[in-house]
C-alpha positions in Angstrom: 74.9 -75.2 -8.5 78.4 -76.2 -9.7 81.3 -73.8 -9.4 81.1 -73.3 -13.2 77.5 -72.1 -13.0 76.7 -68.4 -12.4 73.9 -67.4 -10.1 71.2 -65.8 -12.3 70.9 -62.8 -10.0 74.5 -61.6 -9.9 75.1 -58.4 -11.9 77.8 -58.0 -14.5 79.4 -55.4 -12.1 78.4 -53.7 -8.9 76.9 -50.2 -9.1 79.3 -47.4 -9.8 78.7 -43.8 -8.6 78.8 -40.8 -10.9 78.5 -37.4 -9.1 76.8 -34.4 -10.6 75.4 -36.4 -13.5 72.9 -33.9 -14.9 73.6 -30.3 -15.7 71.8 -27.6 -13.8 69.7 -26.9 -16.9 68.8 -30.6 -17.2 67.8 -30.7 -13.6 65.6 -27.7 -14.0 63.9 -29.2 -17.0 63.3 -32.6 -15.3 61.8 -30.9 -12.1 59.7 -28.6 -14.3 58.2 -31.4 -16.2 57.4 -33.4 -13.1 55.8 -30.3 -11.3 53.9 -29.1 -14.3 52.3 -32.4 -15.2 50.5 -35.0 -13.1 49.0 -35.6 -10.7 51.0 -38.8 -10.2 49.8 -42.2 -9.1 51.3 -44.7 -6.7 53.7 -47.2 -8.2 51.3 -50.0 -7.3 48.4 -48.2 -9.1 50.1 -48.8 -12.4 49.6 -52.5 -11.9 46.4 -52.8 -9.8 43.0 -51.1 -10.3 41.9 -51.0 -6.7 43.1 -51.4 -3.1 40.9 -54.4 -2.7 42.5 -56.1 -5.7 46.0 -55.7 -4.3 45.0 -56.7 -0.7 43.4 -59.9 -2.1 46.8 -61.2 -3.1 49.1 -59.6 -0.5 50.2 -60.5 3.0 49.8 -64.2 2.9 47.6 -66.4 5.0 48.5 -64.5 8.2 47.3 -61.2 6.9 45.2 -59.2 9.4 41.5 -59.1 8.5 41.5 -55.3 8.9 44.7 -54.8 6.9 45.2 -51.5 5.1 47.2 -50.7 2.0 49.6 -48.7 4.2 50.5 -52.0 6.0 52.2 -53.2 2.8 52.9 -50.2 0.6 54.9 -47.0 0.9 53.6 -43.7 -0.6 55.9 -43.6 -3.5 54.6 -42.1 -6.7 55.7 -42.8 -10.3 55.5 -41.1 -13.6 56.6 -42.4 -17.0 58.5 -39.8 -19.0 59.5 -42.0 -22.0 59.3 -45.6 -23.0 60.4 -47.9 -25.8 61.9 -45.1 -27.9 59.1 -42.6 -27.4 59.5 -39.5 -25.2 56.2 -38.4 -23.6 57.2 -34.8 -22.8 59.0 -32.8 -25.6 61.1 -30.8 -23.2 62.9 -34.1 -22.3 63.8 -35.0 -25.9 67.4 -34.1 -25.7 67.8 -35.9 -22.3 66.1 -39.1 -23.3 67.8 -39.4 -26.7 71.1 -37.8 -25.6 74.4 -39.6 -25.8 75.2 -39.0 -22.1 72.6 -41.5 -20.8 73.1 -44.0 -23.6 76.9 -43.9 -23.6 76.9 -44.3 -19.8 74.6 -47.3 -20.1 76.6 -48.9 -22.9 79.8 -48.7 -20.8 78.5 -51.2 -18.3 78.5 -54.1 -20.8 80.9 -52.6 -23.3 78.1 -52.8 -25.8 78.6 -51.3 -29.3 74.9 -50.5 -29.8 72.0 -49.4 -27.6 68.6 -47.8 -27.5 66.8 -45.7 -25.0 64.1 -47.9 -23.3 62.4 -46.3 -20.3 62.7 -43.0 -18.5 60.6 -42.7 -15.4 60.7 -41.2 -11.9 59.8 -42.3 -8.4 59.0 -39.5 -5.9 58.1 -39.6 -2.2 58.4 -37.7 1.0 59.2 -39.1 4.4 58.1 -42.8 4.3 58.7 -46.3 5.3 60.1 -49.0 2.9 58.6 -52.4 3.2 60.5 -53.7 0.1 62.5 -56.8 1.1 64.5 -56.5 -2.2 63.5 -56.8 -5.8 65.0 -56.9 -9.3 63.9 -55.0 -12.4 61.9 -56.8 -15.1 64.1 -58.1 -17.8 63.4 -58.0 -21.5 63.7 -61.2 -23.6 63.5 -61.4 -27.3 59.8 -61.8 -28.1 58.7 -61.4 -24.5 58.6 -58.4 -22.2 56.2 -56.2 -20.3 54.4 -55.4 -23.5 53.0 -58.9 -23.8 54.0 -60.9 -20.7 52.9 -60.8 -17.0 55.4 -59.6 -14.5 55.2 -62.8 -12.6 56.3 -64.9 -15.6 59.2 -62.6 -16.5 60.4 -62.8 -12.9 60.3 -66.6 -13.0 62.1 -66.6 -16.3 64.9 -64.5 -14.8 65.2 -66.5 -11.6 65.3 -69.8 -13.5 68.4 -68.9 -15.5 67.0 -70.9 -18.4 66.5 -68.0 -20.8 69.8 -66.1 -20.6 70.4 -66.7 -24.3 67.3 -64.7 -25.2 67.7 -61.9 -22.6 68.4 -58.5 -24.0 71.2 -56.9 -22.1 70.3 -53.7 -20.2 71.7 -51.1 -17.9 70.2 -48.6 -15.7 71.3 -45.1 -14.8 69.6 -44.2 -11.5 69.9 -40.6 -10.4 68.9 -39.7 -6.9 67.9 -36.4 -5.3 67.6 -36.7 -1.5 69.0 -34.0 0.8 68.0 -35.7 4.0 70.6 -37.9 5.8 68.0 -39.6 7.9 68.2 -43.1 6.4 67.1 -43.1 2.7 70.0 -45.0 1.2 70.2 -47.7 -1.5 70.7 -51.3 -0.6 71.9 -53.8 -3.1 73.0 -57.5 -3.3 76.0 -57.6 -5.7 76.9 -61.2 -5.0 73.4 -62.6 -5.1 70.5 -62.6 -2.7 72.0 -65.2 -0.4 75.1 -63.1 0.3 75.6 -60.0 2.4 74.3 -56.8 0.9 76.0 -53.5 0.4 74.6 -50.0 0.6 75.1 -46.4 -0.5 74.1 -44.1 2.2 72.2 -40.8 1.8 72.3 -37.9 1.3 72.9 -37.6 -2.4 71.8 -34.9 -4.9 72.2 -35.4 -8.6 74.1 -38.6 -7.8 73.9 -41.3 -10.5 74.4 -45.1 -10.0 75.2 -47.1 -13.1 73.7 -50.5 -12.4 72.6 -53.9 -13.8 69.3 -54.0 -12.0 67.7 -56.7 -14.0 70.4 -59.0 -12.5 70.6 -57.6 -9.0 68.4 -57.5 -6.0 68.1 -54.0 -4.6 65.7 -51.7 -2.6 64.9 -48.2 -1.6 65.5 -47.7 2.1 63.1 -45.8 4.4 63.7 -42.1 4.4 63.0 -38.8 6.1 61.8 -37.9 9.6 60.9 -41.1 11.4 57.8 -39.7 13.0 56.4 -38.6 9.6 56.6 -41.9 7.7 53.1 -43.2 8.4 50.3 -42.6 5.9 47.3 -44.5 7.4 44.9 -43.0 4.9 46.8 -44.3 1.9 44.6 -45.8 -0.8 45.2 -47.1 -4.4 43.6 -43.8 -5.7 45.9 -41.6 -3.6 47.7 -39.1 -5.9 50.6 -36.7 -5.6 50.1 -33.0 -6.7 52.6 -30.2 -7.1 51.5 -27.1 -5.2 52.9 -23.7 -4.6 56.3 -22.8 -3.1 57.9 -26.0 -4.2 55.7 -28.2 -2.0 53.9 -31.4 -2.8 50.5 -32.5 -1.6 49.4 -36.1 -1.1 45.7 -36.3 -1.7 42.7 -38.6 -1.7 40.5 -36.8 -4.1 40.1 -33.2 -2.6 41.4 -34.3 0.8 45.0 -33.6 1.6 46.5 -36.2 3.8 50.1 -35.0 3.8 52.3 -32.1 2.5 56.0 -32.0 2.2 58.6 -29.7 0.7 61.8 -30.1 -1.4 63.9 -30.6 1.7 62.0 -33.8 2.3 61.7 -35.3 -1.1 63.4 -38.5 -2.3 63.4 -38.4 -6.1 64.8 -41.1 -8.4 65.1 -40.5 -12.1 65.4 -44.0 -13.6 66.7 -44.6 -17.2 67.1 -48.0 -18.8 68.8 -48.7 -22.1 68.7 -52.0 -24.1 72.1 -53.0 -25.3 73.6 -55.0 -28.1 77.0 -56.4 -28.7 77.1 -56.2 -32.4 74.9 -55.6 -35.5 73.8 -59.3 -35.6 72.6 -58.9 -32.0 70.6 -55.9 -33.1 69.0 -57.7 -36.0 68.0 -60.7 -34.0 66.1 -58.3 -31.7 64.6 -56.2 -34.5 63.8 -58.9 -37.0 62.4 -61.4 -34.4 64.5 -64.3 -35.9 65.1 -65.9 -32.5 62.2 -65.0 -30.3 60.7 -66.8 -27.3 57.0 -67.5 -27.0 54.9 -68.7 -24.1 54.7 -72.3 -25.3 58.4 -72.6 -25.5 58.9 -70.9 -22.1 56.4 -73.1 -20.3 57.8 -76.2 -22.0 61.4 -75.4 -20.9 60.2 -74.6 -17.3 58.3 -77.9 -17.1 61.2 -79.9 -18.5 63.6 -78.2 -16.0 61.3 -79.0 -13.0 61.0 -82.6 -14.1 64.7 -83.0 -14.7 65.2 -81.8 -11.1 62.9 -84.5 -9.7 59.7 -82.5 -9.4 56.7 -84.4 -10.9 54.3 -82.0 -12.6 51.6 -82.4 -15.2 51.4 -80.0 -18.1 48.4 -77.7 -17.6 46.0 -76.9 -20.4 46.1 -73.1 -19.7 49.4 -72.5 -18.0 49.2 -68.7 -18.1 45.9 -68.7 -16.2 46.2 -71.8 -14.0 46.8 -70.3 -10.6 47.7 -73.7 -9.1 50.4 -74.1 -11.7 51.6 -70.5 -11.2 51.9 -71.2 -7.5 54.0 -74.3 -8.1 56.3 -72.4 -10.4 56.6 -69.6 -7.9 57.5 -72.0 -5.1 60.0 -74.0 -7.2 61.9 -70.9 -8.3 61.5 -68.9 -5.2 64.3 -66.6 -4.4 64.7 -63.6 -2.0 67.3 -61.8 0.1 67.7 -62.9 3.6 70.4 -60.6 5.0 70.1 -56.8 5.5 72.4 -54.1 6.6 72.5 -53.3 10.3 72.1 -49.6 9.5 68.9 -50.3 7.4 67.1 -53.5 8.6 64.0 -54.8 6.8 60.9 -53.0 8.1 57.8 -55.1 8.7 54.4 -54.3 10.2 
């Protein structure tokens, strides 16, 4: 990389903190929607249909034969509140479509136009975090989560080849976590090869304005350290709201853990898609300059060959697992440094 090139995983700006982001009325509405709906599934359950399916691809060649889901996954539950311009719970209409979220997001890039993309939440009690650092899925003109596998979108981002088609985005992440036993937010503002920074807990109604599709980041372990193990965790484990503000983690009718508001770590996650000018909007809406898989795979193969990596063009690149593995290896990227206050946890 020359001094003129920019690392693909450096955000336009590091996160900025906004205290007391939501009004008391908005907080009450958000909490009410989360408690009155559900039950809520594990984050991983939105992408895999069974524990066996996930374990088949996790842990590498050294994975223990008796590995459990809890060896790799924290009990963090997710619910989608709105996506791609549609709010799923009417009580949240004014929040999802409000100017506060959108104008805050637009300010990160100085964008003239924007649109609400997703609104979701992640909720957990005391738990480990085995996340070594990740970045959020980018949206490219013509290709996004609606039609493209996550692994390919990640490779597209890491390659840096498709910046001209990436739709700018910004996230407003609002945290609710009263515990000061760990539970912070680690991020790599200068790229995954450099030292990380962190924002320590506790925080309540504290928003971070971030560029998460260009920045590695992670949730840190949180809550009482002797209450973080959930050995019974399964892909079908769900989170239920119960009486007196408590939450019940269940496998079917069996409760495996219960925790109260004092122990929750809640993230309300909003993403906006952003556009510099009306021509930028029209390119996105009219699909006049979209990517497609053939173009993407062609550019990736040309890039690998130009960098001295001999590779044959597969007949079915989307489903050729050998080819996928070679792409993954060629464009591999991950953080290697962690804060002393919050080291990487491994089993």
